[in-house]
DSSP file (Angstrom, degrees, kcal/mol; ACC not computed):
  #  RESIDUE AA STRUCTURE BP1 BP2  ACC     N-H-->O    O-->H-N    N-H-->O    O-->H-N    TCO  KAPPA ALPHA  PHI   PSI    X-CA   Y-CA   Z-CA
    1    1 A X     >        0   0    0      0, 0.0     4,-2.4     0, 0.0     5,-0.2   0.000 360.0 360.0 360.0 -31.3   75.9    3.6   53.8
    2    2 A X  H  >  +     0   0    0      1,-0.2     4,-2.4     2,-0.2     5,-0.2   0.888 360.0  52.4 -63.5 -38.1   77.8    4.8   56.8
    3    3 A X  H  > S+     0   0    0      2,-0.2     4,-2.6     1,-0.2    -1,-0.2   0.916 109.2  50.0 -62.9 -42.4   80.7    2.5   56.1
    4    4 A X  H  > S+     0   0    0      1,-0.2     4,-2.3     2,-0.2    -2,-0.2   0.920 111.3  48.1 -62.5 -43.6   80.9    3.8   52.5
    5    5 A X  H  X S+     0   0    0     -4,-2.4     4,-2.2     1,-0.2    -1,-0.2   0.896 111.7  50.2 -63.8 -39.5   80.9    7.4   53.7
    6    6 A X  H  X S+     0   0    0     -4,-2.4     4,-2.5     2,-0.2    -2,-0.2   0.915 110.0  49.8 -65.4 -43.2   83.6    6.6   56.3
    7    7 A X  H  X S+     0   0    0     -4,-2.6     4,-2.8     1,-0.2     5,-0.2   0.914 111.0  49.7 -61.9 -42.9   85.8    4.9   53.6
    8    8 A X  H  X S+     0   0    0     -4,-2.3     4,-2.5     1,-0.2    -1,-0.2   0.910 110.4  50.8 -61.7 -41.5   85.4    7.9   51.3
    9    9 A X  H  X S+     0   0    0     -4,-2.2     4,-1.2     2,-0.2    -2,-0.2   0.916 111.9  46.5 -62.3 -44.3   86.4   10.2   54.2
   10   10 A X  H  <>S+     0   0    0     -4,-2.5     5,-2.8     1,-0.2     3,-0.4   0.916 113.2  49.0 -64.7 -43.5   89.5    8.2   55.0
   11   11 A X  H ><5S+     0   0    0     -4,-2.8     3,-1.6     1,-0.2    -2,-0.2   0.870 106.8  55.7 -65.6 -36.0   90.5    8.0   51.3
   12   12 A X  H 3<5S+     0   0    0     -4,-2.5    -1,-0.2     1,-0.3    -2,-0.2   0.798 107.3  50.8 -64.6 -27.7   90.0   11.7   50.9
   13   13 A X  T ><5S-     0   0    0     -4,-1.2     3,-1.7    -3,-0.4    -1,-0.3   0.143 120.5-110.4 -93.9  18.2   92.4   12.2   53.8
   14   14 A X  T < 5S-     0   0    0     -3,-1.6    -3,-0.2     1,-0.3    -2,-0.1   0.827  74.7 -54.5  54.9  35.7   95.0    9.9   52.1
   15   15 A X  T 3 <S+     0   0    0     -5,-2.8     2,-0.4     1,-0.3    -1,-0.3   0.433 100.8 138.4  84.6  -0.4   94.4    7.3   54.8
   16   16 A X    <   +     0   0    0     -3,-1.7     2,-0.3    -6,-0.4    -1,-0.3  -0.668  24.0 166.5 -83.0 128.0   95.1    9.5   57.8
   17   17 A X        -     0   0    0     -2,-0.4     3,-0.2     1,-0.1    -7,-0.0  -0.964  37.7-150.4-137.7 154.7   92.7    9.1   60.7
   18   18 A X  S    S+     0   0    0     -2,-0.3     2,-0.3     1,-0.2    -1,-0.1   0.850  95.9   4.6 -87.5 -42.7   92.6   10.1   64.3
   19   19 A X  S    S+     0   0    0      0, 0.0     2,-0.3     0, 0.0    -1,-0.2  -0.760  96.9 108.3-147.0  94.5   90.6    7.1   65.5
   20   20 A X        -     0   0    0     -2,-0.3    -3,-0.1    -3,-0.2     3,-0.1  -0.988  64.8-126.0-162.5 157.0   89.8    4.4   63.0
   21   21 A X        -     0   0    0     -2,-0.3     4,-0.4     1,-0.3     3,-0.1   0.577  65.8-117.5 -81.8 -10.4   90.7    0.8   62.0
   22   22 A X     >  -     0   0    0      1,-0.2     4,-1.4     2,-0.1    -1,-0.3  -0.283  32.2 -63.1  98.6 173.8   91.5    2.1   58.5
   23   23 A X  H  > S+     0   0    0      1,-0.2     4,-2.5     2,-0.2     5,-0.2   0.891 125.7  58.0 -67.3 -42.2   90.1    1.4   55.1
   24   24 A X  H  > S+     0   0    0      1,-0.2     4,-2.3     2,-0.2    -1,-0.2   0.917 106.7  47.9 -58.5 -45.7   91.0   -2.3   54.9
   25   25 A X  H  > S+     0   0    0     -4,-0.4     4,-2.2     1,-0.2    -1,-0.2   0.877 111.2  51.4 -63.6 -37.5   88.9   -3.1   58.0
   26   26 A X  H  X S+     0   0    0     -4,-1.4     4,-2.1     2,-0.2    -1,-0.2   0.899 109.8  48.9 -68.2 -39.4   86.0   -1.1   56.7
   27   27 A X  H  X S+     0   0    0     -4,-2.5     4,-2.2     2,-0.2    -2,-0.2   0.905 110.5  51.5 -64.6 -40.1   86.1   -3.0   53.3
   28   28 A X  H  X S+     0   0    0     -4,-2.3     4,-2.5    -5,-0.2    -2,-0.2   0.902 108.7  51.6 -62.9 -40.2   86.3   -6.3   55.2
   29   29 A X  H  X S+     0   0    0     -4,-2.2     4,-2.6     1,-0.2    -1,-0.2   0.919 109.0  50.1 -61.0 -43.4   83.2   -5.3   57.2
   30   30 A X  H  X S+     0   0    0     -4,-2.1     4,-2.1     2,-0.2    -1,-0.2   0.884 110.5  49.6 -64.1 -38.1   81.3   -4.4   54.1
   31   31 A X  H  X S+     0   0    0     -4,-2.2     4,-2.5     2,-0.2    -1,-0.2   0.926 110.8  50.1 -64.8 -44.3   82.2   -7.8   52.5
   32   32 A X  H  X S+     0   0    0     -4,-2.5     4,-2.6     1,-0.2    -2,-0.2   0.923 110.2  49.6 -59.8 -45.5   81.1   -9.6   55.7
   33   33 A X  H  X S+     0   0    0     -4,-2.6     4,-2.2     1,-0.2    -1,-0.2   0.903 111.1  50.5 -59.8 -40.9   77.7   -7.7   55.7
   34   34 A X  H  X S+     0   0    0     -4,-2.1     4,-2.3     2,-0.2    -2,-0.2   0.913 110.3  48.6 -64.2 -43.7   77.2   -8.6   52.0
   35   35 A X  H  X S+     0   0    0     -4,-2.5     4,-2.4     2,-0.2    -2,-0.2   0.924 111.1  50.2 -63.5 -44.9   77.9  -12.3   52.7
   36   36 A X  H  X S+     0   0    0     -4,-2.6     4,-2.5     1,-0.2    -1,-0.2   0.898 110.2  51.0 -60.4 -40.0   75.5  -12.4   55.6
   37   37 A X  H  X S+     0   0    0     -4,-2.2     4,-2.6     2,-0.2    -1,-0.2   0.923 109.8  49.0 -62.9 -44.5   72.9  -10.8   53.5
   38   38 A X  H  X S+     0   0    0     -4,-2.3     4,-2.5     2,-0.2    -2,-0.2   0.891 111.0  50.8 -62.5 -39.6   73.3  -13.3   50.7
   39   39 A X  H  X S+     0   0    0     -4,-2.4     4,-2.3     2,-0.2    -2,-0.2   0.933 111.9  46.9 -63.3 -45.9   73.1  -16.2   53.3
   40   40 A X  H  X S+     0   0    0     -4,-2.5     4,-1.6     1,-0.2    -2,-0.2   0.899 113.0  49.6 -63.9 -40.0   69.9  -14.7   54.7
   41   41 A X  H  X S+     0   0    0     -4,-2.6     4,-0.7     1,-0.2    -1,-0.2   0.912 113.0  45.7 -65.3 -42.2   68.4  -14.3   51.2
   42   42 A X  H >< S+     0   0    0     -4,-2.5     3,-0.5     1,-0.2     4,-0.3   0.852 110.0  54.6 -71.7 -32.1   69.2  -17.8   50.2
   43   43 A X  H >< S+     0   0    0     -4,-2.3     3,-0.8     1,-0.2    -1,-0.2   0.837 104.7  55.5 -67.7 -31.9   67.9  -19.2   53.4
   44   44 A X  H 3< S+     0   0    0     -4,-1.6    -1,-0.2     1,-0.2    -2,-0.2   0.711 107.0  49.6 -72.7 -20.3   64.6  -17.5   52.8
   45   45 A X  T <<        0   0    0     -4,-0.7    -1,-0.2    -3,-0.5    -2,-0.2   0.364 360.0 360.0 -99.7   4.1   64.2  -19.1   49.4
   46   46 A X    <         0   0    0     -3,-0.8    -1,-0.2    -4,-0.3    -2,-0.1   0.470 360.0 360.0 -82.4 360.0   64.9  -22.7   50.6
């Protein structure tokens, strides 16, 4: 949830940040977390 809140905050500021990797990096992190979760879930059902 923290990543989602951070992305919303960055988007509300039209992409301007003082110290951040930006929206793209945050979206990539969320995709990575999702993939890892799917892998763990599928490994548990094998």
